C-alpha positions, 0 to 999 in steps of 0.5 A: 501434509505439511502446511508449507507444502504447495498442493498445486501442481504447475503443468505449464505457464504462459506470459500473457502481458507485461509492462514496466510495472506488472507481468501477467502469467497464466498457469496450467495447473492441477488444483489441490483437489486433483482437477485440471484448470488455469490460474492467473497471476499478476506479478508486481515489479515493485514493493508498495510502500505507504506513509501515515504522517502524524504530527505532534497535534495528531493531525494526519495528511491524506492524498486525494486522487482519481484512481483509473482502475476503480473509476473513482476519486480516492483519499489515501495515505501517501503511497507509491512503489519502490524497487526491490533491493531498496529499503522500503522505508527509503521509498516511503520517504520519497513518496511522502516528500513527493506527494505532500512535501513532508519530511519526517525525522522518525520512521517506524514500520506499521504493517507488512501485507499482501494486497490481493493474494488470490491473484497477485504477489503485490507486497506492501510495507507501511510506515508511521512518519513522525516529527514532520517538517514541511518542504516542497511537494513534487508529484509525478506527472501522472498524479493530479493530487489534493492534500488534506491535513486533518485530525487523525480521528477524522481520518479514522471516522472516514474509514469507519464510514467507508469513505477511505477504502484503499487497503494500505490506508485502512490498515495503517489508520486502524493500526494507528488507532489501536496504538493510540487506544492502547497507549503505544502512541501519544 
């Protein structure tokens, strides 16, 4: 069998729930071992984007907010969603400005990732934002945000201590730490 071949057989599907952001579908399947079963899939209607802002003094900016699905307060890099068909960097620029008031003159892609590929197709692109200037933030009405400017090393230590658990934030912070260590970034 070629690794690109799908070993799952779909016998039927039923849409369970849909809103403007997600669609949940239940599939009747034959699994790779030949057993009958069901599989639930959450389809995301936007691309997740994030921006790790890093100034010339190696400070970064975290956004704190209460995350309803987890029922906890979370410190994260600025993140949001962008429409398919729109360059994800444009969505990341919008989110950085909305959430922090920051505008970056330099953008580079850090990571592409699937956020929970066992149950969803959510796809994310995260960028490094440099050469920053401060403008006015304008968060969405559903966001009650705190902004924290801190040395990048402190954000890294928050990941090490398990205080930052958001997957996009963890991936971006660890990638930037590696880039700093191996000299790709200064």
